[in-house]
N, C-alpha and C positions, 0 to 999 in steps of 0.2 A: 379884678380876680382873673380876666380871661389873660391879663398882659404876663400876674404872677402865672396860671398855668403854661402860659408858651414859652414863658423861661425855662420853666422846670421841662415840658420838654424837648426846649434844646439843650437841655443839660442833658436829659438820659440820653440822648441822641450822641451829643460832646461823648459821650463818655463808651461809649457802644458803638466807636468808630472802630474799626481796624487796626490793629497795632503793624507797625513797618514792618517790610517784608524780611523774613532773616534768612532767605533760601542765598544757595552757594551754584556761581557758576563756574565751568571749569570747561577750560579751550588746554589737551597735550598736542605738542609737536611732538614728534616721531623721525630722525635722522634717520635717508638710508639712504648715505652719501657712501660710498669705497667700502671699507673694511668693517666700517661701524655699525653693519646691516645684522652683524655674527652680535650685538649688543641687543638685540630684540627681545631673546626671553628676558632679558633686565628691565624693556620700557611694557612688558608683560606683563612682571612684577607688582611694576607701578604703578600701571591700570587695575589689577583687581585693588590692588590694597586701597586708590582713590574709591572704587567699587562702593567697597563696602566700608567707607567714609560717606557717603556719596543719601540723601534720604528725599523725601517727600517735597514735590515743586524745585530738586535742582536741578543742574543742566550739564551734560558732558559730553565734550567731541573728546575723538580724537582723530588725527589726521598728521597727512605723512609728510613729510620736507623733499621736496625734491627739483628740480630742474625752474619750473614755474610754479610756488605753493601759493601765487594768491586764487586761490580759483574753490570753488567748495569741491568738485571733482576730486579730491587729495581727502574729502574726510572720507574715513575710511567708517565709523563707528558716530551716533547722535543721538541722544536722549533727552529727554524731561519725565522726568519722574512721576508717577500715580501718587495721590496719595494713599493708595489701599496697600497695605502692607504685603497681601497674596502677590498683590501688578507690577508691586519695585519688586520682588523675588524673580518675577519672572522675566522685564526690564533688563536686568541687571547678565541673570542666566543668558540671556539671547546677547546682551552687546557683548559680555564674553568670550561666545564662540566666534561674533564674527569676528573679534578681534586676534583670535588665536586663529583665523582661518588666514589673514593679514599677516601674521608673525611666520605662517609656516610660506607663505605665497612669495613675498615680498621679493620685489627683487629689487635692486641694487641701481642707483640714482649716477649717475656721470653727474650734477648737477648738486648744490645745497642751497635752495633759496629762500635763506631762512627770515630774512623781512618780510619778502612774502607773504607767510606763513604767518606771521604774525599780526602784518596787516591782519589776513582771514579770521585770525583769533578776536582781534577788536572787533572786528564787524558782527562776526557770531553774539558774540557777546555781549554787545552793546543791543543785542536785535532781541535778545534773551529778559534783556535789563535785571540782572539778581545784584540781590545787597552787596554781595561778594563776589569779587571777580580776578581769579587764580588763570595762569599761565604759564603752561609750562612745559620746556624746553629741554627735551631729549636729544644732546648734540654735541662736540665739541667743538662747539659754536665756528666753526669755520665757513664762511661762509664764501660758495665759490660761483661764481653765475656767470649763463652762459652768452659768451656777445649778445648785446642788444638789448638788456633787459639789464631797465631802468631803477635802482632802490635806489635812489637819497630822495628819499622822506619826511618828514617831520610826524612823528606818532604825535598820539594824543592820549599818555595813559594813565591818569588822572583818574586815580580811583580801585588801580588794579595793581595784583602783586603776580608780578614775572619768576619764577624759580628755574635756574636753572640745574639738570639735574644729570650725572655721570656725565662732567664733562674731560673726557679720558683725553692724555700729553696725548699729542701728534710726536712721531718721529722725529722732526726739527722739533719739537720743542726742548725735546730731551739734550738736545744736543743746545738749544741754546733757549734755557725758561723763561727767558725774557718776552719770547712770543708767545709763550701759554699767557703771564702773567699781563703782557698789553693787551689780546687777545681778550679776556673774563673783564681787563679796566671800563677798553673801548664800549662792549655792551654795558656794565653796567652805568656808564659815563650816557650812554643812549636814552636809558628806559627809564634813571632819573629824572635825566633834562628833561625828559615829554614828560614827566610827573608821576611818573609810578615806583615802584615797589620791589627792589630787586634783592634777590637772592641766591643763594649756588647752595646744590648740597651732593656732596658728591662720596659720603658711604651712605648707601642706603638702607644699610640697618637701622639707619637713625629716619626710618623714615615716620615717626612717631610725631604727629599736632604739622604733620605736613600740611593736611587742610582743616 
């Protein structure tokens, strides 16, 4: 009887074990170099949309891409949402206000360290440990490193979704479209070669289903 009772208890405990986590972690990198600073209002639109899609236990961070982006100092806003709806709503309002201030006051960066920003995003999301990890890159994807910065680094993007947003064409791309296609191809190869999933969304009217 004791053995039967023990098995029954173990069965109850197994049946009551917590279900796997299904929370989301999102890290958005925002390019502030050159004329791309003029696109920041679009970035704010995407951030507000992302906020509307996130819920309890989800994590969200927004960071600028500048000269040396592998740094927490470039994180503009970050949050892991509470499980109480009233608190979540307040957290979202505060987050949106921080982003609005950033958009208003952002200064143009002379260099574009996308790789460093992606490394910081991976570190942040791995630390949070969500079930789904997404990195949004709002940039023309033209990396321009200051002399002395080394970014020939192998990523580990297994389980990561990397989505490039609003990849605007540069003036040189209009002269030679192959430059644009090659830039996209290089980033796709880098992400997929590191185990991640790659996607490009240029039509911001099609954000439905982004997260």
